[in-house]
N, C-alpha and C positions, 0 to 999 in steps of 0.2 A: 238567432236569425235577426237580420236587420229589420227595423220597423217599416222601411219603405217596401218590403216584400210581404208584409203581413196584411191580411184582409180580415175584417170583422163583420159578422153576420147578425142580422136581426130578422127573426121570423115571428110574426104575431103570436104572442103567448108562449114562445119557446125560449128564446135567448135574448137577453138585453145586455148592453154593455154601458159602462160609465167610464169616462176618461178623466183622470186627475193629472195635473202637471204643474210645474213651478211657474211657467209663463204660458199664456194662452197659446193653444195650437188649433189647427183646423181639422175637423172631421169632415171628410169629403165623401159624398154619395157617389158610388161608381156605377151600380146597375141593379136591376131587379131580375131575379131568376124565377121564372114560373115553376111552380111545383104542381105536378099532376095530382088531381083529386083534392086540391086545396084552393080555397078562395083567395088566399093571400100569398103573394110571392115572397121569396127570401130577398132581403135588401142587403147589398154588399157595400161596405164602407172602407176607406183608408184614412189613416191619421197622418197629418203633415205637421211636424214640429215647427214652432216658430224659430226665428233666427237665434234667439237667446235661450231657448228651452234647453234645460240640462237633463231633465228626467220626465218620463211619462209612465203612469201606472194605468193599466186597463183592467177594470174589474168586470168580469163576465158572470152573469147569473143565468143558470138554466134550472128552472123550477127551484128546488131546494139546494142545489149545488152552487158553490161560489169559487171562482178562480181569479187570481190576480197575476198579471204578467207585468214585469218591470223592464223598462227600456232606459238605458243611460247613455248619454252622449259621450262618444269617444271620437274627437275630431268632427268629421262630417257624418259619421255613422251613428245610429241609435241601435245598439245591440241589446238583445234580451239578456238580462242578468238575473240569476237566481237571487232571492232575497238574502241568503247567507253570504253572498259575495259583495253586497252593496256596503260601502264604507259606512261606519257607524254614524258619522255626522250627517251624511246624506240620508241615511235611513231615518234618523230623527225628523228631518225636514219632511220626508214623505209621510211619516206617521202623523205629523201635525195636520196634514191635508186629508189623508185617507182614513186614519184611525189606527187602532192597534192591529198590526199586521199578523201577529202570531195567531190571533183569534180568527181573523177573517181570511187567512190564506192557509188552507190545509196542506199545500205543497211546500210551505216555508221551510220545514225541517227535513224534507225528503232528500235522500242521497242522490 
């Protein structure tokens, strides 16, 4: 899926996300969704890559669970790409910013 169609959510105490990229990008607040029986709404965000951004990694944390999604530029699109399909040189660059991906991404070797 292309990054422009992705939405990222934050609910107090439930899910947090961190954005890593090679060139700064913009995380834009879209809206708050009220949640019945909760004092805090769910906040919705979109990520807008910079003109020269080549890759973006979004790390989402839900309590003890950790998931990383990778988006790589192909022309004007930022498609999600499983870790195993990211070229080795680009993967090394991402690891320098994000850390050891095999350890932090349980879906890295999933089929």
